[in-house]
C-alpha positions as CSV (number, residue, x, y, z in Angstrom):
1,X,1.6,0.7,10.8
2,X,1.6,-1.6,13.1
3,X,0.8,1.1,15.8
4,X,-1.9,2.7,13.8
5,X,-3.7,-1.1,13.7
6,X,-3.1,-2.2,17.3
7,X,-4.3,1.4,18.6
8,X,-7.4,1.9,16.6
9,X,-11.0,0.2,17.5
10,X,-12.4,0.2,14.2
11,X,-12.0,-1.0,10.3
12,X,-9.2,1.0,8.9
13,X,-10.3,2.8,5.1
14,X,-7.5,3.5,3.2
15,X,-7.4,6.5,0.5
16,X,-6.2,4.6,-2.9
17,X,-3.9,6.9,-4.5
18,X,-5.1,9.2,-2.4
19,X,-8.6,9.5,-3.8
20,X,-10.2,9.4,-6.9
21,X,-11.1,13.5,-7.2
22,X,-10.2,16.0,-9.5
23,X,-6.6,16.1,-8.4
24,X,-4.2,13.9,-9.6
25,X,-3.7,10.5,-8.4
26,X,-1.0,9.6,-6.0
27,X,0.0,13.2,-5.8
28,X,0.6,15.4,-2.3
29,X,-2.6,17.2,-2.9
30,X,-4.9,14.3,-3.6
31,X,-3.1,12.6,-0.1
32,X,-4.1,15.7,1.4
33,X,-7.7,15.6,0.5
34,X,-8.1,11.6,1.3
35,X,-6.8,12.5,4.6
36,X,-9.2,15.4,4.8
37,X,-11.8,12.6,3.4
38,X,-11.5,10.6,6.6
39,X,-8.7,8.0,5.2
40,X,-7.2,6.3,8.2
41,X,-4.0,6.1,6.0
42,X,-3.1,6.2,2.3
43,X,-2.2,3.4,-0.2
44,X,0.0,4.8,-2.8
45,X,2.6,3.0,-5.2
46,X,6.5,3.1,-5.6
47,X,8.7,2.3,-8.2
48,X,12.3,3.6,-8.8
49,X,13.7,5.7,-11.6
50,X,16.8,5.2,-13.7
51,X,18.5,7.8,-12.2
52,X,17.8,5.8,-8.7
53,X,14.8,7.6,-7.4
54,X,12.1,6.1,-5.5
55,X,8.9,7.8,-7.0
56,X,5.2,7.4,-6.9
57,X,3.5,6.1,-9.8
58,X,0.8,3.3,-10.3
59,X,0.7,2.0,-13.5
60,X,3.6,-0.4,-14.5
61,X,3.8,1.5,-18.2
62,X,3.6,5.1,-18.7
63,X,2.3,5.2,-22.0
64,X,-1.7,4.8,-20.5
65,X,-1.5,8.0,-18.8
66,X,1.5,10.2,-20.1
67,X,3.6,11.2,-23.5
68,X,6.1,8.8,-22.1
69,X,6.6,5.0,-23.1
70,X,8.1,1.8,-21.3
71,X,8.6,1.2,-17.6
72,X,9.5,3.9,-14.8
73,X,12.9,2.6,-14.4
74,X,13.6,3.5,-18.1
75,X,13.2,7.2,-17.4
76,X,14.4,9.8,-14.9
77,X,13.2,11.6,-12.4
78,X,13.0,14.9,-14.3
79,X,11.5,13.0,-17.4
80,X,8.8,11.9,-14.7
81,X,8.3,15.5,-13.4
82,X,7.9,17.2,-16.4
83,X,5.3,14.2,-17.9
84,X,3.4,13.3,-14.8
85,X,0.7,15.7,-13.9
86,X,1.0,16.1,-9.8
87,X,4.4,13.7,-9.7
88,X,6.1,13.5,-6.7
89,X,9.1,11.7,-4.8
90,X,9.0,9.1,-2.3
91,X,10.4,11.2,0.0
92,X,8.5,14.2,-1.0
93,X,5.5,12.2,-0.3
94,X,7.2,10.8,3.7
95,X,8.3,14.5,4.4
96,X,4.6,15.8,3.8
97,X,3.4,12.4,5.8
98,X,5.5,13.2,8.6
99,X,4.1,16.7,8.9
100,X,0.7,15.6,8.2
101,X,1.2,12.3,10.8
102,X,-0.3,10.3,7.7
103,X,0.2,6.7,7.5
104,X,0.6,4.8,4.3
105,X,0.7,1.6,2.4
106,X,3.3,1.7,0.1
107,X,2.5,-0.9,-2.8
108,X,5.8,-2.0,-4.9
109,X,4.6,-2.3,-8.3
110,X,6.4,-4.1,-10.9
111,X,6.3,-6.7,-13.4
112,X,8.7,-9.3,-12.2
113,X,10.2,-10.6,-15.6
114,X,11.3,-7.2,-16.4
115,X,11.7,-5.0,-13.2
116,X,12.4,-7.7,-10.3
117,X,16.6,-6.2,-10.1
118,X,15.3,-2.7,-9.8
119,X,12.7,-3.4,-7.3
120,X,15.3,-5.4,-5.6
121,X,17.4,-1.9,-5.5
122,X,14.3,0.0,-4.9
123,X,13.0,-1.6,-1.0
124,X,17.1,-0.6,-0.2
125,X,16.7,3.1,-1.2
126,X,13.0,2.9,0.0
127,X,14.1,1.9,3.7
128,X,16.7,4.6,3.6
129,X,14.4,7.1,2.9
130,X,11.6,5.8,5.2
131,X,14.0,6.2,7.8
132,X,15.6,9.5,7.1
133,X,12.4,10.8,7.0
134,X,11.1,9.3,10.6
135,X,8.4,7.4,8.9
136,X,9.4,3.7,10.1
137,X,6.5,3.4,12.0
138,X,4.0,4.9,10.1
139,X,4.5,2.6,6.7
140,X,4.1,-0.9,5.8
141,X,5.1,-2.1,2.4
142,X,3.4,-5.0,0.1
143,X,3.2,-6.2,-3.3
144,X,2.9,-9.3,-5.5
145,X,6.8,-10.3,-5.8
146,X,7.7,-12.1,-2.6
147,X,11.3,-12.0,-3.4
148,X,11.4,-8.8,-3.1
149,X,9.4,-8.4,-0.2
150,X,11.8,-11.0,1.6
151,X,14.8,-8.8,0.6
152,X,13.1,-5.9,2.3
153,X,13.0,-7.9,5.5
154,X,16.3,-8.6,5.2
155,X,17.4,-5.0,4.3
156,X,15.2,-3.8,6.9
157,X,13.2,-5.7,9.7
158,X,11.7,-2.7,11.2
159,X,9.0,-2.2,7.6
160,X,6.0,-4.2,8.4
161,X,5.2,-6.1,5.4
162,X,1.8,-7.5,3.8
163,X,1.3,-9.9,1.0
164,X,-1.0,-9.4,-2.0
165,X,-2.5,-12.7,-2.0
166,X,-3.5,-13.8,-5.7
167,X,-5.2,-17.0,-4.8
168,X,-6.1,-19.2,-2.2
169,X,-3.0,-20.3,-0.2
170,X,-3.4,-23.9,1.0
171,X,-1.9,-22.7,4.2
172,X,-2.2,-18.8,4.9
173,X,-1.1,-18.9,8.6
174,X,2.0,-21.1,7.3
175,X,2.2,-18.4,4.5
176,X,2.0,-15.6,6.9
177,X,4.9,-17.1,9.2
178,X,7.3,-18.0,6.3
179,X,7.2,-14.7,4.9
180,X,7.3,-12.9,8.3
181,X,4.1,-10.8,6.9
182,X,1.8,-9.0,9.3
183,X,-1.3,-7.8,6.4
184,X,-2.8,-10.4,4.6
185,X,-4.1,-8.9,1.6
186,X,-7.1,-10.3,-0.8
187,X,-10.4,-9.7,-2.2
188,X,-13.0,-10.4,-0.2
189,X,-14.4,-12.6,-2.5
190,X,-10.9,-14.6,-2.3
191,X,-11.5,-15.1,1.7
192,X,-13.4,-17.2,3.6
193,X,-14.5,-16.7,7.2
194,X,-12.1,-19.6,8.4
195,X,-9.5,-18.2,7.0
196,X,-10.2,-14.7,8.5
197,X,-10.6,-16.4,12.0
198,X,-6.9,-18.5,11.4
199,X,-5.5,-15.5,10.5
200,X,-6.8,-13.3,13.8
201,X,-6.0,-16.3,15.7
202,X,-2.2,-16.6,14.8
203,X,-2.3,-12.7,15.3
204,X,-2.4,-11.4,11.7
205,X,-4.2,-8.6,10.0
206,X,-6.5,-8.7,7.3
207,X,-7.0,-6.5,4.3
208,X,-9.7,-6.8,2.0
209,X,-8.0,-4.7,-0.9
210,X,-9.6,-2.2,-3.0
211,X,-13.1,-2.4,-2.9
212,X,-15.5,-0.4,-5.2
213,X,-18.4,-1.9,-4.8
214,X,-20.8,-1.1,-1.6
215,X,-21.9,-4.8,-1.7
216,X,-18.0,-6.1,-1.3
217,X,-17.7,-3.2,1.0
218,X,-20.5,-4.5,3.4
219,X,-19.2,-8.2,3.2
220,X,-15.8,-7.2,4.4
221,X,-17.6,-5.2,7.2
222,X,-19.4,-8.5,7.8
223,X,-16.6,-10.9,7.8
224,X,-14.3,-8.7,10.1
225,X,-11.3,-7.7,8.0
226,X,-9.0,-5.1,9.7
227,X,-9.0,-2.6,6.5
228,X,-9.8,-2.1,3.1
229,X,-8.8,0.4,0.6
230,X,-11.4,2.9,-1.3
231,X,-11.3,5.3,-4.0
232,X,-13.8,7.3,-2.2
233,X,-12.9,7.7,1.5
234,X,-15.3,10.7,1.5
235,X,-18.3,8.4,1.3
236,X,-16.9,5.0,2.5
237,X,-15.1,6.6,6.2
238,X,-18.3,8.0,7.0
239,X,-19.5,4.4,8.0
240,X,-17.5,3.8,11.1
241,X,-17.1,-0.3,11.7
242,X,-16.0,-1.7,15.3
243,X,-13.2,-4.2,14.6
244,X,-12.6,-7.1,16.4
245,X,-9.0,-7.4,18.2
246,X,-6.0,-9.2,16.9
C-alpha cells in the first residue's frame, strides 16, 4: 500500500466494504463495483472462523444481518458461506485482487475482551494468505487493538499497519513511531492542522477514516489528508484533490 501512496499525487479514495449499492457489502462483486466506480483502494473487514479461515465480514456480531448468532469465530466457514450473501474468504478476495491489480485496507475487526486470542491467530494466517497470493505490497492492515497489530509486525514486518485513533493522543508522532505504523486513521473532527502537519513532517500518512457527509469530506480535502473512505466512490472519486507529498 505504501507504493500506492508514494506514487499517487491525489487524495486516495477508498471504497468502504467495496461500495454501498445493490450488491452485498464486502462481496467480490461490490469490490469490483467500487473499483469500477473510481475507488483507488478497497477497505474490507477480516475476521477468523472457528475452523481457522480468515474471512471477509463487517459486523462483530452475526445476528444483525444473518440468521446466525454470536461472533464469526464461533462459526465455520461453511456455516457463514451459507448464511452471508456474497460471502468470500480473504484468500478469494486476495486472489481476485491480484488479477484486478487492486489495493486493500484490511480492518481487523473484533472486541478485544472476547476476540483478541482469535485475532492474534488471525494475523498469522492473514500474513500467510497475503504472501501466498502475492499481495504483500498491495495491502495494509489496521485496527483498534494495538497488541494484535504489534503481533502482526512481529510476524510479518513487510505488511504495513495503520492505527485507528479513537481519541487525541498526547503525542501522535510518538505513538506512530512506537507502533512502527505508517497510516494514522482518525475521523477528521478528531484531528487538527497541527497534528496533520506534524505527522506529515515525520513521514506518516493520514487517513480521514470513513466520511459519509460532504462537509467532512470537504474539510478532509482542505486539511490535506492523504486518503479517506466512502460508501459511494462513484460520487466522491469524481473530485480529484492534489495531495501534499509526504
